[in-house]
TORKOL-4160 file (C-alpha; in steps of 0.2 Angstrom, whole numbers, padded with zeros to 4 digits, m for minus):
337
<pt num="1" X="m0213" Y="m0025" Z="m0041"/>
<pt num="2" X="m0198" Y="m0020" Z="m0031"/>
<pt num="3" X="m0185" Y="m0012" Z="m0042"/>
<pt num="4" X="m0169" Y="m0023" Z="m0040"/>
<pt num="5" X="m0151" Y="m0016" Z="m0034"/>
<pt num="6" X="m0140" Y="m0011" Z="m0048"/>
<pt num="7" X="m0122" Y="m0013" Z="m0045"/>
<pt num="8" X="m0110" Y="m0001" Z="m0056"/>
<pt num="9" X="m0092" Y="m0010" Z="m0057"/>
<pt num="10" X="m0076" Y="m0010" Z="m0066"/>
<pt num="11" X="m0069" Y="m0024" Z="m0076"/>
<pt num="12" X="m0051" Y="m0026" Z="m0085"/>
<pt num="13" X="m0055" Y="m0021" Z="m0103"/>
<pt num="14" X="m0036" Y="m0022" Z="m0109"/>
<pt num="15" X="m0016" Y="m0025" Z="m0105"/>
<pt num="16" X="m0007" Y="m0009" Z="m0105"/>
<pt num="17" X="0008" Y="m0009" Z="m0116"/>
<pt num="18" X="0018" Y="0002" Z="m0103"/>
<pt num="19" X="0008" Y="0016" Z="m0094"/>
<pt num="20" X="m0009" Y="0010" Z="m0088"/>
<pt num="21" X="m0024" Y="0020" Z="m0096"/>
<pt num="22" X="m0041" Y="0024" Z="m0095"/>
<pt num="23" X="m0043" Y="0011" Z="m0109"/>
<pt num="24" X="m0037" Y="m0003" Z="m0098"/>
<pt num="25" X="m0053" Y="m0002" Z="m0089"/>
<pt num="26" X="m0073" Y="m0005" Z="m0094"/>
<pt num="27" X="m0089" Y="m0002" Z="m0082"/>
<pt num="28" X="m0104" Y="m0013" Z="m0082"/>
<pt num="29" X="m0120" Y="m0013" Z="m0074"/>
<pt num="30" X="m0126" Y="m0030" Z="m0065"/>
<pt num="31" X="m0142" Y="m0033" Z="m0054"/>
<pt num="32" X="m0135" Y="m0037" Z="m0037"/>
<pt num="33" X="m0143" Y="m0054" Z="m0032"/>
<pt num="34" X="m0148" Y="m0060" Z="m0012"/>
<pt num="35" X="m0135" Y="m0065" Z="0000"/>
<pt num="36" X="m0135" Y="m0085" Z="0002"/>
<pt num="37" X="m0131" Y="m0093" Z="0019"/>
<pt num="38" X="m0113" Y="m0089" Z="0025"/>
<pt num="39" X="m0114" Y="m0073" Z="0015"/>
<pt num="40" X="m0117" Y="m0052" Z="0019"/>
<pt num="41" X="m0121" Y="m0039" Z="0005"/>
<pt num="42" X="m0110" Y="m0025" Z="0009"/>
<pt num="43" X="m0114" Y="m0007" Z="0001"/>
<pt num="44" X="m0093" Y="m0002" Z="m0003"/>
<pt num="45" X="m0089" Y="0017" Z="0006"/>
<pt num="46" X="m0072" Y="0018" Z="0002"/>
<pt num="47" X="m0060" Y="0008" Z="m0009"/>
<pt num="48" X="m0040" Y="0008" Z="m0009"/>
<pt num="49" X="m0031" Y="0010" Z="m0024"/>
<pt num="50" X="m0014" Y="0001" Z="m0024"/>
<pt num="51" X="0001" Y="0001" Z="m0033"/>
<pt num="52" X="0003" Y="m0018" Z="m0035"/>
<pt num="53" X="m0014" Y="m0018" Z="m0045"/>
<pt num="54" X="m0002" Y="m0012" Z="m0059"/>
<pt num="55" X="0009" Y="m0029" Z="m0059"/>
<pt num="56" X="m0007" Y="m0041" Z="m0061"/>
<pt num="57" X="m0012" Y="m0032" Z="m0077"/>
<pt num="58" X="0005" Y="m0039" Z="m0085"/>
<pt num="59" X="0002" Y="m0056" Z="m0094"/>
<pt num="60" X="0015" Y="m0066" Z="m0083"/>
<pt num="61" X="0013" Y="m0074" Z="m0067"/>
<pt num="62" X="0018" Y="m0064" Z="m0051"/>
<pt num="63" X="0014" Y="m0069" Z="m0033"/>
<pt num="64" X="m0004" Y="m0066" Z="m0039"/>
<pt num="65" X="m0013" Y="m0073" Z="m0055"/>
<pt num="66" X="m0013" Y="m0059" Z="m0067"/>
<pt num="67" X="m0030" Y="m0051" Z="m0072"/>
<pt num="68" X="m0041" Y="m0058" Z="m0087"/>
<pt num="69" X="m0050" Y="m0047" Z="m0100"/>
<pt num="70" X="m0067" Y="m0044" Z="m0093"/>
<pt num="71" X="m0061" Y="m0051" Z="m0075"/>
<pt num="72" X="m0069" Y="m0037" Z="m0062"/>
<pt num="73" X="m0057" Y="m0025" Z="m0054"/>
<pt num="74" X="m0051" Y="m0031" Z="m0035"/>
<pt num="75" X="m0048" Y="m0021" Z="m0021"/>
<pt num="76" X="m0049" Y="m0018" Z="m0005"/>
<pt num="77" X="m0063" Y="m0008" Z="0005"/>
<pt num="78" X="m0072" Y="m0002" Z="0018"/>
<pt num="79" X="m0092" Y="m0005" Z="0017"/>
<pt num="80" X="m0108" Y="m0007" Z="0029"/>
<pt num="81" X="m0118" Y="m0023" Z="0027"/>
<pt num="82" X="m0135" Y="m0019" Z="0020"/>
<pt num="83" X="m0142" Y="m0038" Z="0020"/>
<pt num="84" X="m0134" Y="m0052" Z="0029"/>
<pt num="85" X="m0137" Y="m0072" Z="0031"/>
<pt num="86" X="m0125" Y="m0075" Z="0043"/>
<pt num="87" X="m0127" Y="m0072" Z="0062"/>
<pt num="88" X="m0112" Y="m0063" Z="0065"/>
<pt num="89" X="m0115" Y="m0049" Z="0058"/>
<pt num="90" X="m0132" Y="m0036" Z="0056"/>
<pt num="91" X="m0136" Y="m0023" Z="0045"/>
<pt num="92" X="m0128" Y="m0007" Z="0048"/>
<pt num="93" X="m0111" Y="m0017" Z="0053"/>
<pt num="94" X="m0097" Y="m0009" Z="0048"/>
<pt num="95" X="m0082" Y="m0019" Z="0040"/>
<pt num="96" X="m0066" Y="m0021" Z="0030"/>
<pt num="97" X="m0071" Y="m0034" Z="0014"/>
<pt num="98" X="m0062" Y="m0038" Z="m0002"/>
<pt num="99" X="m0072" Y="m0026" Z="m0010"/>
<pt num="100" X="m0068" Y="m0024" Z="m0029"/>
<pt num="101" X="m0071" Y="m0010" Z="m0039"/>
<pt num="102" X="m0090" Y="m0009" Z="m0037"/>
<pt num="103" X="m0104" Y="0000" Z="m0026"/>
<pt num="104" X="m0109" Y="m0017" Z="m0019"/>
<pt num="105" X="m0100" Y="m0033" Z="m0014"/>
<pt num="106" X="m0106" Y="m0049" Z="m0007"/>
<pt num="107" X="m0093" Y="m0059" Z="0002"/>
<pt num="108" X="m0093" Y="m0075" Z="0015"/>
<pt num="109" X="m0094" Y="m0068" Z="0031"/>
<pt num="110" X="m0078" Y="m0077" Z="0038"/>
<pt num="111" X="m0067" Y="m0066" Z="0028"/>
<pt num="112" X="m0074" Y="m0050" Z="0032"/>
<pt num="113" X="m0067" Y="m0039" Z="0048"/>
<pt num="114" X="m0075" Y="m0028" Z="0059"/>
<pt num="115" X="m0072" Y="m0010" Z="0060"/>
<pt num="116" X="m0072" Y="0001" Z="0077"/>
<pt num="117" X="m0076" Y="0017" Z="0072"/>
<pt num="118" X="m0073" Y="0021" Z="0090"/>
<pt num="119" X="m0054" Y="0019" Z="0087"/>
<pt num="120" X="m0053" Y="0028" Z="0073"/>
<pt num="121" X="m0062" Y="0033" Z="0056"/>
<pt num="122" X="m0067" Y="0020" Z="0046"/>
<pt num="123" X="m0057" Y="0022" Z="0030"/>
<pt num="124" X="m0041" Y="0019" Z="0042"/>
<pt num="125" X="m0045" Y="m0001" Z="0041"/>
<pt num="126" X="m0037" Y="0004" Z="0023"/>
<pt num="127" X="m0021" Y="0012" Z="0030"/>
<pt num="128" X="m0015" Y="0012" Z="0047"/>
<pt num="129" X="m0024" Y="m0001" Z="0052"/>
<pt num="130" X="m0024" Y="m0012" Z="0038"/>
<pt num="131" X="m0014" Y="m0020" Z="0024"/>
<pt num="132" X="m0003" Y="m0004" Z="0022"/>
<pt num="133" X="0000" Y="m0002" Z="0040"/>
<pt num="134" X="0005" Y="m0022" Z="0044"/>
<pt num="135" X="0013" Y="m0021" Z="0030"/>
<pt num="136" X="0026" Y="m0007" Z="0036"/>
<pt num="137" X="0025" Y="m0015" Z="0055"/>
<pt num="138" X="0029" Y="m0034" Z="0049"/>
<pt num="139" X="0040" Y="m0031" Z="0035"/>
<pt num="140" X="0051" Y="m0017" Z="0046"/>
<pt num="141" X="0050" Y="m0028" Z="0061"/>
<pt num="142" X="0052" Y="m0046" Z="0056"/>
<pt num="143" X="0066" Y="m0043" Z="0041"/>
<pt num="144" X="0071" Y="m0027" Z="0046"/>
<pt num="145" X="0074" Y="m0029" Z="0063"/>
<pt num="146" X="0080" Y="m0012" Z="0066"/>
<pt num="147" X="0088" Y="m0007" Z="0081"/>
<pt num="148" X="0092" Y="0009" Z="0091"/>
<pt num="149" X="0104" Y="0021" Z="0084"/>
<pt num="150" X="0103" Y="0013" Z="0069"/>
<pt num="151" X="0100" Y="0023" Z="0050"/>
<pt num="152" X="0084" Y="0016" Z="0043"/>
<pt num="153" X="0080" Y="0022" Z="0025"/>
<pt num="154" X="0063" Y="0020" Z="0016"/>
<pt num="155" X="0058" Y="0025" Z="m0003"/>
<pt num="156" X="0042" Y="0032" Z="m0007"/>
<pt num="157" X="0043" Y="0039" Z="0009"/>
<pt num="158" X="0027" Y="0049" Z="0006"/>
<pt num="159" X="0016" Y="0035" Z="0001"/>
<pt num="160" X="0005" Y="0022" Z="0013"/>
<pt num="161" X="0018" Y="0010" Z="0017"/>
<pt num="162" X="0035" Y="0022" Z="0019"/>
<pt num="163" X="0027" Y="0035" Z="0029"/>
<pt num="164" X="0021" Y="0021" Z="0041"/>
<pt num="165" X="0036" Y="0013" Z="0042"/>
<pt num="166" X="0047" Y="0029" Z="0044"/>
<pt num="167" X="0035" Y="0031" Z="0060"/>
<pt num="168" X="0037" Y="0015" Z="0068"/>
<pt num="169" X="0056" Y="0016" Z="0066"/>
<pt num="170" X="0058" Y="0033" Z="0074"/>
<pt num="171" X="0048" Y="0023" Z="0090"/>
<pt num="172" X="0062" Y="0011" Z="0090"/>
<pt num="173" X="0075" Y="0026" Z="0092"/>
<pt num="174" X="0081" Y="0025" Z="0073"/>
<pt num="175" X="0087" Y="0038" Z="0062"/>
<pt num="176" X="0076" Y="0038" Z="0047"/>
<pt num="177" X="0080" Y="0048" Z="0030"/>
<pt num="178" X="0066" Y="0044" Z="0018"/>
<pt num="179" X="0066" Y="0047" Z="0000"/>
<pt num="180" X="0051" Y="0055" Z="m0013"/>
<pt num="181" X="0049" Y="0064" Z="m0027"/>
<pt num="182" X="0050" Y="0083" Z="m0026"/>
<pt num="183" X="0054" Y="0097" Z="m0013"/>
<pt num="184" X="0036" Y="0098" Z="m0006"/>
<pt num="185" X="0034" Y="0080" Z="m0001"/>
<pt num="186" X="0052" Y="0077" Z="0007"/>
<pt num="187" X="0047" Y="0094" Z="0016"/>
<pt num="188" X="0031" Y="0087" Z="0021"/>
<pt num="189" X="0038" Y="0069" Z="0026"/>
<pt num="190" X="0048" Y="0076" Z="0037"/>
<pt num="191" X="0036" Y="0089" Z="0044"/>
<pt num="192" X="0021" Y="0079" Z="0046"/>
<pt num="193" X="0029" Y="0061" Z="0049"/>
<pt num="194" X="0045" Y="0068" Z="0058"/>
<pt num="195" X="0058" Y="0061" Z="0050"/>
<pt num="196" X="0074" Y="0066" Z="0051"/>
<pt num="197" X="0079" Y="0069" Z="0033"/>
<pt num="198" X="0070" Y="0066" Z="0016"/>
<pt num="199" X="0080" Y="0067" Z="0000"/>
<pt num="200" X="0072" Y="0072" Z="m0016"/>
<pt num="201" X="0075" Y="0055" Z="m0029"/>
<pt num="202" X="0072" Y="0067" Z="m0044"/>
<pt num="203" X="0085" Y="0080" Z="m0040"/>
<pt num="204" X="0102" Y="0079" Z="m0051"/>
<pt num="205" X="0113" Y="0077" Z="m0037"/>
<pt num="206" X="0101" Y="0064" Z="m0026"/>
<pt num="207" X="0117" Y="0051" Z="m0026"/>
<pt num="208" X="0126" Y="0065" Z="m0017"/>
<pt num="209" X="0111" Y="0072" Z="m0006"/>
<pt num="210" X="0108" Y="0052" Z="0001"/>
<pt num="211" X="0125" Y="0049" Z="0005"/>
<pt num="212" X="0125" Y="0067" Z="0014"/>
<pt num="213" X="0108" Y="0062" Z="0025"/>
<pt num="214" X="0115" Y="0045" Z="0029"/>
<pt num="215" X="0135" Y="0050" Z="0038"/>
<pt num="216" X="0135" Y="0035" Z="0047"/>
<pt num="217" X="0129" Y="0025" Z="0033"/>
<pt num="218" X="0112" Y="0011" Z="0030"/>
<pt num="219" X="0108" Y="m0003" Z="0041"/>
<pt num="220" X="0092" Y="m0005" Z="0035"/>
<pt num="221" X="0085" Y="m0002" Z="0018"/>
<pt num="222" X="0065" Y="m0003" Z="0015"/>
<pt num="223" X="0063" Y="m0004" Z="m0004"/>
<pt num="224" X="0045" Y="0002" Z="m0011"/>
<pt num="225" X="0052" Y="0006" Z="m0028"/>
<pt num="226" X="0069" Y="m0003" Z="m0035"/>
<pt num="227" X="0077" Y="0004" Z="m0050"/>
<pt num="228" X="0087" Y="0018" Z="m0051"/>
<pt num="229" X="0084" Y="0024" Z="m0033"/>
<pt num="230" X="0088" Y="0007" Z="m0026"/>
<pt num="231" X="0104" Y="0008" Z="m0036"/>
<pt num="232" X="0111" Y="0021" Z="m0029"/>
<pt num="233" X="0108" Y="0016" Z="m0010"/>
<pt num="234" X="0121" Y="0002" Z="m0013"/>
<pt num="235" X="0136" Y="0013" Z="m0009"/>
<pt num="236" X="0129" Y="0014" Z="0006"/>
<pt num="237" X="0126" Y="m0002" Z="0013"/>
<pt num="238" X="0134" Y="m0004" Z="0033"/>
<pt num="239" X="0142" Y="m0021" Z="0036"/>
<pt num="240" X="0124" Y="m0036" Z="0039"/>
<pt num="241" X="0113" Y="m0022" Z="0033"/>
<pt num="242" X="0097" Y="m0027" Z="0029"/>
<pt num="243" X="0085" Y="m0024" Z="0014"/>
<pt num="244" X="0067" Y="m0028" Z="0012"/>
<pt num="245" X="0061" Y="m0029" Z="m0005"/>
<pt num="246" X="0042" Y="m0024" Z="m0003"/>
<pt num="247" X="0038" Y="m0014" Z="m0019"/>
<pt num="248" X="0046" Y="m0011" Z="m0036"/>
<pt num="249" X="0033" Y="0001" Z="m0042"/>
<pt num="250" X="0047" Y="0008" Z="m0055"/>
<pt num="251" X="0047" Y="m0008" Z="m0063"/>
<pt num="252" X="0028" Y="m0010" Z="m0064"/>
<pt num="253" X="0028" Y="m0001" Z="m0084"/>
<pt num="254" X="0040" Y="m0009" Z="m0090"/>
<pt num="255" X="0035" Y="m0026" Z="m0098"/>
<pt num="256" X="0054" Y="m0033" Z="m0097"/>
<pt num="257" X="0056" Y="m0026" Z="m0081"/>
<pt num="258" X="0072" Y="m0016" Z="m0075"/>
<pt num="259" X="0088" Y="m0019" Z="m0081"/>
<pt num="260" X="0102" Y="m0006" Z="m0073"/>
<pt num="261" X="0118" Y="m0007" Z="m0063"/>
<pt num="262" X="0119" Y="m0022" Z="m0049"/>
<pt num="263" X="0120" Y="m0019" Z="m0032"/>
<pt num="264" X="0125" Y="m0037" Z="m0027"/>
<pt num="265" X="0144" Y="m0033" Z="m0026"/>
<pt num="266" X="0138" Y="m0022" Z="m0011"/>
<pt num="267" X="0129" Y="m0035" Z="m0007"/>
<pt num="268" X="0144" Y="m0048" Z="m0006"/>
<pt num="269" X="0156" Y="m0038" Z="0001"/>
<pt num="270" X="0143" Y="m0030" Z="0015"/>
<pt num="271" X="0136" Y="m0047" Z="0018"/>
<pt num="272" X="0120" Y="m0039" Z="0016"/>
<pt num="273" X="0103" Y="m0049" Z="0021"/>
<pt num="274" X="0090" Y="m0046" Z="0006"/>
<pt num="275" X="0071" Y="m0053" Z="0009"/>
<pt num="276" X="0058" Y="m0050" Z="m0001"/>
<pt num="277" X="0041" Y="m0050" Z="0008"/>
<pt num="278" X="0022" Y="m0052" Z="0001"/>
<pt num="279" X="0012" Y="m0045" Z="0018"/>
<pt num="280" X="0000" Y="m0061" Z="0019"/>
<pt num="281" X="0018" Y="m0070" Z="0024"/>
<pt num="282" X="0013" Y="m0066" Z="0041"/>
<pt num="283" X="m0005" Y="m0067" Z="0041"/>
<pt num="284" X="m0006" Y="m0078" Z="0057"/>
<pt num="285" X="0002" Y="m0061" Z="0064"/>
<pt num="286" X="m0009" Y="m0050" Z="0060"/>
<pt num="287" X="m0022" Y="m0050" Z="0073"/>
<pt num="288" X="m0007" Y="m0043" Z="0086"/>
<pt num="289" X="0001" Y="m0033" Z="0073"/>
<pt num="290" X="m0017" Y="m0022" Z="0070"/>
<pt num="291" X="m0018" Y="m0022" Z="0089"/>
<pt num="292" X="0000" Y="m0014" Z="0090"/>
<pt num="293" X="m0004" Y="m0002" Z="0079"/>
<pt num="294" X="m0020" Y="0004" Z="0085"/>
<pt num="295" X="m0013" Y="0008" Z="0101"/>
<pt num="296" X="0000" Y="0019" Z="0091"/>
<pt num="297" X="m0015" Y="0028" Z="0083"/>
<pt num="298" X="m0026" Y="0028" Z="0100"/>
<pt num="299" X="m0011" Y="0037" Z="0106"/>
<pt num="300" X="m0008" Y="0048" Z="0095"/>
<pt num="301" X="0010" Y="0039" Z="0091"/>
<pt num="302" X="0006" Y="0035" Z="0071"/>
<pt num="303" X="0001" Y="0047" Z="0061"/>
<pt num="304" X="m0009" Y="0044" Z="0043"/>
<pt num="305" X="m0013" Y="0054" Z="0029"/>
<pt num="306" X="m0027" Y="0050" Z="0014"/>
<pt num="307" X="m0027" Y="0058" Z="m0001"/>
<pt num="308" X="m0044" Y="0056" Z="m0004"/>
<pt num="309" X="m0055" Y="0056" Z="m0021"/>
<pt num="310" X="m0074" Y="0056" Z="m0022"/>
<pt num="311" X="m0083" Y="0047" Z="m0034"/>
<pt num="312" X="m0081" Y="0029" Z="m0040"/>
<pt num="313" X="m0080" Y="0036" Z="m0057"/>
<pt num="314" X="m0063" Y="0044" Z="m0053"/>
<pt num="315" X="m0055" Y="0026" Z="m0049"/>
<pt num="316" X="m0047" Y="0023" Z="m0064"/>
<pt num="317" X="m0040" Y="0042" Z="m0068"/>
<pt num="318" X="m0035" Y="0039" Z="m0048"/>
<pt num="319" X="m0025" Y="0025" Z="m0050"/>
<pt num="320" X="m0016" Y="0031" Z="m0064"/>
<pt num="321" X="m0009" Y="0048" Z="m0055"/>
<pt num="322" X="m0003" Y="0039" Z="m0042"/>
<pt num="323" X="0008" Y="0029" Z="m0050"/>
<pt num="324" X="0014" Y="0045" Z="m0060"/>
<pt num="325" X="0016" Y="0049" Z="m0040"/>
<pt num="326" X="0004" Y="0062" Z="m0039"/>
<pt num="327" X="m0002" Y="0055" Z="m0023"/>
<pt num="328" X="0003" Y="0060" Z="m0005"/>
<pt num="329" X="m0002" Y="0046" Z="0008"/>
<pt num="330" X="m0013" Y="0033" Z="0006"/>
<pt num="331" X="m0025" Y="0033" Z="m0010"/>
<pt num="332" X="m0042" Y="0031" Z="m0008"/>
<pt num="333" X="m0059" Y="0034" Z="m0019"/>
<pt num="334" X="m0075" Y="0040" Z="m0006"/>
<pt num="335" X="m0089" Y="0030" Z="m0014"/>
<pt num="336" X="m0103" Y="0034" Z="m0002"/>
<pt num="337" X="m0105" Y="0042" Z="0014"/>
């Protein structure tokens, strides 16, 4: 009798009061079923660890429903097809899927994205050629609409999205200023990703340093963090500046949200356009956007950095560390070869 294939999986175990902890995650083992018609069975190789998951831990509605206790932890992954019940895929094919925090996943074949290892390393489909890349590309171009000579400021500039936003803006002829945590991250953001400057938001003189880095004011602000960092931006907006609200990571550990200085006076005075974004808003533009990002990557015009941890068992601690700013680049878990 053939031994059944078993799947190691993480589930949501407890809501955090403030900071996420290891107790929020539980591990179970289940038997892997055979794929049904139209499905593919995949072995996860790489797992994306993303800040939005912290938002789903609150017991309140957001742009996605909150996690329920016992629910499987979601996440994007790059996987290898090991069994197929759909003619579009064969065993051995590489795909980008919503595979979750687990070793194996069954998904509808029509929801899988084929990965081309000849274009870039497979894990790139979780970063520059995946949701991070399209978030940066779609948000900056559709809302920010930067023009050559303008100043673009990016928070969480050393992260998966922010680092790509800055590089795309530089290719459009903009002056790019990053905001990151700590002098080492700031230096590496300038050296590796080509930002014109990067300011440490943890420094005592952060508002003064930011103003000095933006002598001509700010035309486009790509916000990944919110909170006090965004408050410091308000006095630097130029007339008809644009602000893209992509993430609010500094708010995620605050059950009642962040309450601080208001930027609305500056918004009114400078007629600032503020628009929130969710990457799925532009799902119809995904193929064209990824194709353009692929050209950038192939031409060496888009550099990206992965912060890799090995072993699915390290996913919870890696997630907690990422929320604390301990990552540089796209946070990934390598599950298997």
